[in-house]
C-alpha positions as CSV (number, residue, x, y, z in Angstrom):
1,M,1.1,-159.6,100.7
2,I,4.8,-158.8,101.4
3,P,7.0,-161.3,99.6
4,K,9.3,-163.6,101.7
5,I,12.9,-163.6,100.9
6,N,15.8,-166.0,101.6
7,L,19.0,-164.2,102.4
8,D,20.9,-167.6,102.5
9,I,22.5,-167.1,105.9
10,G,22.6,-169.8,108.6
11,G,20.6,-173.0,108.5
12,N,16.9,-173.4,107.9
13,S,16.2,-173.4,111.6
14,K,18.1,-170.1,112.2
15,K,17.1,-166.9,110.4
16,G,19.9,-164.7,111.7
17,R,20.7,-161.1,112.4
18,V,21.2,-158.6,109.6
19,V,22.2,-155.0,109.4
20,V,20.4,-153.0,106.7
21,A,22.0,-149.8,105.3
22,M,19.1,-147.4,105.3
23,S,19.5,-144.2,103.3
24,G,15.9,-143.0,103.8
25,G,14.8,-143.8,100.3
26,V,12.2,-146.3,99.1
27,D,14.7,-149.0,98.0
28,S,16.6,-149.4,101.3
29,S,13.3,-149.1,103.3
30,V,11.8,-152.0,101.3
31,A,15.0,-154.0,101.8
32,A,14.5,-153.6,105.6
33,T,10.8,-154.4,105.3
34,L,11.5,-157.6,103.3
35,A,14.1,-158.8,105.8
36,K,11.8,-158.0,108.8
37,S,8.7,-159.6,107.3
38,S,10.8,-162.7,106.4
39,G,11.7,-163.3,110.0
40,Y,15.2,-161.9,110.3
41,E,16.4,-159.9,113.2
42,V,16.9,-156.5,111.6
43,I,19.1,-153.6,112.7
44,G,18.9,-150.4,110.6
45,V,21.9,-148.2,110.2
46,T,22.0,-144.8,108.5
47,L,25.2,-142.9,107.6
48,Q,25.4,-139.2,107.8
49,L,27.9,-138.5,105.1
50,Y,27.8,-134.7,104.7
51,D,26.3,-131.5,106.2
52,S,23.1,-130.7,104.3
53,G,23.4,-127.1,105.5
54,S,20.3,-125.0,106.2
55,S,18.0,-127.1,104.0
56,P,17.0,-130.3,105.8
57,K,14.4,-131.0,103.2
58,K,16.9,-131.0,100.3
59,K,15.6,-133.4,97.6
60,G,17.4,-135.4,95.0
61,S,20.2,-136.5,97.3
62,C,20.8,-138.9,100.1
63,C,22.5,-139.5,103.5
64,A,21.6,-136.1,105.1
65,G,18.8,-133.9,106.3
66,Q,15.3,-135.2,105.4
67,D,16.7,-138.6,104.3
68,I,18.0,-139.4,107.8
69,Y,14.7,-138.3,109.3
70,D,12.8,-140.6,106.8
71,A,15.1,-143.5,107.7
72,K,14.4,-143.0,111.4
73,K,10.6,-143.0,110.7
74,V,10.7,-146.2,108.7
75,A,12.8,-147.9,111.4
76,S,10.3,-146.8,114.0
77,F,7.4,-148.0,111.8
78,L,9.1,-151.4,111.4
79,D,9.9,-151.5,115.1
80,I,13.6,-152.2,114.6
81,P,16.7,-150.7,116.3
82,H,18.2,-147.9,114.3
83,Y,21.6,-146.1,114.5
84,V,22.8,-143.0,112.8
85,L,26.5,-142.9,112.3
86,D,28.4,-139.7,111.8
87,Y,30.8,-140.5,108.9
88,E,31.2,-137.0,107.6
89,K,35.0,-136.9,108.2
90,I,35.5,-140.4,106.7
91,F,33.4,-139.5,103.7
92,K,35.3,-136.3,103.1
93,E,38.7,-138.0,103.3
94,K,37.8,-141.1,101.3
95,V,35.4,-139.7,98.7
96,I,35.1,-135.9,98.5
97,D,38.8,-135.1,98.5
98,D,39.5,-137.8,95.9
99,F,36.6,-136.4,93.8
100,A,38.4,-133.0,93.7
101,L,41.8,-134.4,93.1
102,S,40.5,-136.5,90.2
103,Y,39.4,-133.3,88.4
104,E,42.8,-131.7,89.0
105,R,44.3,-134.8,87.3
106,G,42.1,-134.2,84.2
107,E,39.8,-137.1,85.2
108,T,36.1,-137.5,85.4
109,P,35.5,-139.3,88.7
110,I,32.6,-141.5,89.9
111,P,32.2,-140.7,93.6
112,C,29.3,-143.2,94.1
113,V,31.7,-146.1,93.4
114,L,34.2,-144.7,96.0
115,C,31.4,-144.3,98.5
116,N,30.3,-148.0,98.1
117,E,33.9,-149.2,98.1
118,R,35.5,-147.1,100.8
119,V,32.6,-146.3,103.2
120,K,29.5,-148.5,102.8
121,F,31.4,-151.8,102.0
122,D,34.4,-151.0,104.2
123,D,33.6,-149.0,107.4
124,L,29.9,-150.0,107.5
125,F,30.9,-153.6,106.7
126,N,33.1,-153.6,109.8
127,F,30.4,-152.0,111.9
128,A,28.0,-154.7,110.9
129,K,30.5,-157.3,111.9
130,D,31.0,-155.6,115.3
131,L,27.2,-156.0,115.8
132,D,27.6,-159.8,115.3
133,A,25.5,-159.6,112.2
134,D,25.3,-162.5,109.7
135,A,25.0,-160.2,106.8
136,L,24.9,-156.6,105.6
137,V,21.9,-155.9,103.5
138,T,21.6,-153.0,101.0
139,G,18.9,-151.7,98.7
140,H,21.1,-151.9,95.6
141,Y,19.7,-153.3,92.4
142,I,22.2,-156.2,92.1
143,S,22.1,-159.9,92.8
144,S,24.4,-162.5,94.3
145,Q,24.2,-166.3,94.6
146,R,26.3,-169.2,95.6
147,G,28.8,-170.5,93.1
148,E,31.3,-173.4,93.1
149,K,34.0,-171.1,94.4
150,G,32.0,-168.7,96.6
151,R,29.3,-166.1,96.0
152,E,29.0,-164.6,92.6
153,M,27.7,-161.2,91.5
154,Y,25.0,-160.8,88.9
155,R,23.2,-157.9,87.2
156,A,19.7,-157.1,88.5
157,R,16.6,-158.5,86.9
158,D,15.5,-154.9,86.1
159,I,18.4,-153.9,83.8
160,E,17.2,-150.3,83.7
161,R,17.9,-150.1,87.4
162,D,21.0,-152.4,87.5
163,Q,23.8,-150.9,89.6
164,S,26.6,-153.3,88.8
165,Y,28.6,-150.5,87.2
166,F,28.8,-148.8,90.6
167,L,29.6,-151.9,92.5
168,F,32.5,-153.4,90.5
169,K,35.0,-152.8,93.4
170,T,33.1,-155.3,95.6
171,T,35.6,-157.9,96.8
172,R,35.1,-161.7,97.2
173,E,35.2,-161.3,101.0
174,Q,32.5,-158.6,100.9
175,L,30.3,-160.6,98.6
176,E,30.2,-163.4,101.2
177,F,28.8,-161.0,103.7
178,L,26.6,-158.8,101.6
179,R,23.0,-159.5,100.5
180,F,21.0,-157.7,97.9
181,P,17.3,-158.7,98.2
182,L,16.1,-156.1,95.5
183,G,18.0,-157.8,92.7
184,E,15.1,-159.9,91.7
185,F,12.5,-157.1,91.7
186,T,11.6,-154.3,89.3
187,K,11.4,-150.7,90.6
188,L,7.6,-150.8,90.1
189,E,7.3,-153.9,92.2
190,I,9.4,-152.3,95.0
191,R,7.2,-149.2,95.0
192,K,4.1,-151.5,95.2
193,I,5.6,-153.4,98.2
194,A,6.4,-150.1,99.9
195,E,2.8,-149.0,99.4
196,E,1.3,-152.3,100.6
197,A,3.6,-152.2,103.7
198,G,2.4,-148.7,104.5
199,L,5.7,-147.0,104.2
200,E,5.5,-143.2,103.9
201,V,8.4,-143.2,101.5
202,S,6.6,-145.3,98.9
203,N,6.3,-142.3,96.5
204,K,9.5,-140.6,97.5
205,P,11.5,-139.5,94.4
206,D,14.8,-141.3,93.6
207,S,18.1,-139.6,94.3
208,Q,19.4,-137.9,91.3
209,D,22.5,-135.8,91.9
210,I,25.7,-136.6,93.7
211,C,24.8,-136.1,97.3
212,F,27.5,-133.5,98.1
213,V,27.1,-131.5,94.9
214,P,24.2,-129.0,95.4
215,D,22.0,-128.6,92.4
216,G,24.5,-130.5,90.3
217,K,26.9,-127.5,90.3
218,Y,30.3,-129.2,90.2
219,S,32.2,-125.9,89.8
220,D,30.9,-124.6,93.2
221,V,32.3,-127.7,95.0
222,L,35.6,-127.8,93.1
223,S,36.3,-124.1,93.5
224,R,36.0,-124.5,97.3
225,L,38.0,-127.7,97.5
226,K,40.6,-127.2,94.9
227,P,40.9,-123.5,93.9
228,E,44.4,-124.2,92.5
229,G,42.6,-126.4,89.9
230,Y,41.5,-123.2,88.1
231,E,45.0,-122.5,86.9
232,K,44.8,-121.1,83.3
233,G,46.0,-123.0,80.3
234,K,45.5,-123.4,76.5
235,I,42.9,-125.0,74.3
236,I,44.7,-126.5,71.3
237,S,44.0,-128.4,68.1
238,K,45.4,-131.8,67.3
239,K,48.2,-130.1,65.5
240,G,49.2,-128.1,68.6
241,E,47.8,-124.8,67.4
242,T,46.5,-122.5,70.2
243,L,42.8,-121.9,69.7
244,A,41.9,-120.2,73.0
245,D,42.7,-119.8,76.6
246,H,40.8,-121.6,79.4
247,N,40.3,-121.0,83.1
248,G,41.2,-124.5,84.4
249,I,41.2,-128.1,83.3
250,I,38.6,-128.9,85.9
251,N,36.0,-127.2,83.7
252,F,36.4,-129.9,81.0
253,T,35.7,-133.6,80.5
254,I,36.6,-135.9,77.6
255,G,33.8,-135.9,75.0
256,Q,32.5,-132.4,76.1
257,R,31.1,-130.4,73.2
258,R,29.4,-127.4,74.8
259,G,31.0,-124.5,76.6
260,L,34.4,-124.8,74.9
261,G,34.7,-121.2,74.0
262,V,36.0,-122.1,70.5
263,A,34.2,-121.7,67.2
264,T,35.7,-123.1,64.0
265,G,32.5,-123.9,62.0
266,D,32.8,-127.7,62.7
267,P,31.6,-129.4,65.9
268,L,34.5,-129.8,68.3
269,Y,34.9,-132.1,71.2
270,V,37.4,-132.4,74.1
271,I,39.6,-135.3,73.0
272,D,42.4,-135.0,75.5
273,I,43.2,-133.2,78.8
274,N,46.9,-133.0,79.9
275,P,47.2,-132.2,83.6
276,K,51.0,-131.7,83.2
277,T,50.8,-129.0,80.5
278,L,47.3,-127.8,81.4
279,E,46.4,-128.2,77.7
280,V,42.9,-129.2,76.5
281,T,43.0,-130.7,73.0
282,V,39.9,-130.5,70.8
283,G,39.0,-132.4,67.7
284,S,36.3,-134.2,65.8
285,K,33.9,-136.9,67.1
286,D,35.9,-139.5,65.3
287,D,38.9,-138.5,67.3
288,L,37.1,-139.8,70.4
289,R,37.4,-143.4,69.1
290,K,39.6,-145.6,71.3
291,E,40.6,-149.2,70.8
292,M,43.0,-149.5,73.7
293,L,42.4,-148.4,77.3
294,Y,44.6,-148.7,80.4
295,L,43.3,-149.8,83.8
296,R,44.6,-149.4,87.4
297,D,43.4,-150.9,90.7
298,V,41.7,-153.8,89.0
299,N,39.3,-155.9,91.1
300,W,38.7,-159.4,89.9
301,I,35.9,-161.7,91.2
302,G,36.0,-164.4,88.6
303,D,36.4,-168.0,89.5
304,D,40.1,-168.2,88.8
305,D,43.0,-166.0,89.9
306,F,43.7,-163.0,87.8
307,T,47.1,-163.8,86.1
308,N,49.2,-162.7,83.2
309,E,47.0,-163.8,80.3
310,T,44.3,-162.5,78.0
311,Y,40.6,-162.8,79.0
312,K,37.7,-162.5,76.6
313,V,34.9,-160.5,78.3
314,K,32.1,-158.0,77.8
315,V,32.8,-154.6,79.2
316,K,30.8,-151.6,80.2
317,M,32.5,-148.2,79.9
318,G,29.8,-146.1,81.4
319,S,26.7,-146.6,83.5
320,T,24.4,-145.8,80.6
321,L,26.4,-147.5,77.8
322,N,25.9,-150.9,76.2
323,L,28.1,-153.9,76.7
324,E,31.1,-154.2,74.4
325,S,33.2,-157.3,73.5
326,A,36.8,-156.8,74.5
327,D,40.0,-158.5,75.6
328,I,41.6,-157.9,79.0
329,I,45.3,-158.1,78.5
330,S,47.2,-158.6,81.8
331,E,50.9,-158.5,81.3
332,G,53.8,-157.6,83.6
333,G,51.6,-156.1,86.2
334,K,49.8,-153.8,83.8
335,V,46.3,-154.2,82.5
336,S,44.9,-152.9,79.3
337,I,41.6,-153.4,77.4
338,K,41.5,-153.9,73.7
339,L,38.0,-153.2,72.3
340,E,36.6,-155.4,69.5
341,S,35.3,-152.2,67.9
342,G,36.3,-148.6,68.8
343,L,34.0,-146.5,70.8
344,R,32.8,-143.2,69.5
345,E,31.7,-142.0,72.9
346,G,34.2,-140.0,75.0
347,I,35.9,-142.4,77.5
348,S,37.6,-140.3,80.1
349,P,40.3,-141.2,82.6
350,G,38.7,-141.6,86.0
351,Q,35.8,-143.6,84.7
352,A,35.3,-147.3,85.3
353,C,35.6,-150.3,82.9
354,V,33.5,-153.1,84.4
355,F,33.9,-156.7,83.3
356,Y,31.1,-159.2,82.5
357,D,31.3,-162.9,81.6
358,N,31.7,-163.4,77.9
359,H,29.2,-166.3,77.8
360,N,26.8,-165.1,80.6
361,S,26.8,-161.3,80.4
362,S,24.7,-161.1,83.6
363,R,27.6,-162.2,85.7
364,V,29.9,-159.4,87.0
365,L,33.6,-160.3,87.0
366,G,35.0,-157.0,88.5
367,G,36.6,-154.0,86.8
368,G,39.2,-151.3,87.0
369,W,39.7,-147.5,86.7
370,I,40.6,-146.0,83.4
371,Y,43.8,-143.9,83.6
372,D,46.0,-141.8,81.4
373,N,49.0,-144.1,80.8
374,R,51.2,-141.0,80.1
375,L,51.1,-140.3,83.9
376,S,52.3,-143.7,85.0
């Protein structure tokens, strides 16, 4: 029995038209299946975001090759219209180029956030509107529901699969149009639905790597996109002593321990990357502790306007890290985060700080990008 879902669009007598973003994986395929079986008019759309090269069956990625073929097959099986949109140029300009530039700035980027923000929830959002759709449906593990001041975003029921960290840039306007039917299901339940529905992708492995990074080799992509990022520099101690030379700051991230090319007898970690001087500073694990972080491009989807004041929230500093109690300090157009207790994990510029309600940590309030305040 395929569960019935309520996407909360239109009245009870009108189901409505929805566009489903279909990546070719089991999650988005089930999202389309749930919408179709619940009586909605469904249109499937798949984005071709990059050239998969000579291997159309490349696994562990999405949005190219075999995945587009799988999306087409699922759409045909469900008997729904299906479009494949060539977004390669848009994806390169809005995501891949920024990915390379971030490493050159000494940051550790999260391209999946940029893809959701700048491509799926921007260009695809507008395409769905052009099709007179009542909603854009995705297979993300996240929930939304009506609140007193508009739709609100919540973490998924299956916390292990929750994708709120990657969706913190979702705006209030987008929330009103987006629907996330998988938020109330576990991954095991989704696979069972796919199997019961007869979808060929029911046992398809989940995407693992960043789609445009073959076999997880960042260096190959970066050397092609930003060869100037391999300008040599120095690895130094906290005291400024030169310990070794390096072949480019794009080879390092905050918190990195292996592959430093420095041996002092004690474990060393990258604690700072300076893109101006090309210096990489190493130190102890304790040196990674941070109590203040600085944020740019903050997105706020709380009930009230984001003003010059202090907000008590829970924050998530990485997709696999636990929630931390913190204060958001908004003052004079600048935003900083004061952590209740310092983090020992390496928090790198370019990563995201995502906000959750202090009393109901399931509710997502937005977030911002961590940046190096020396460069402002």
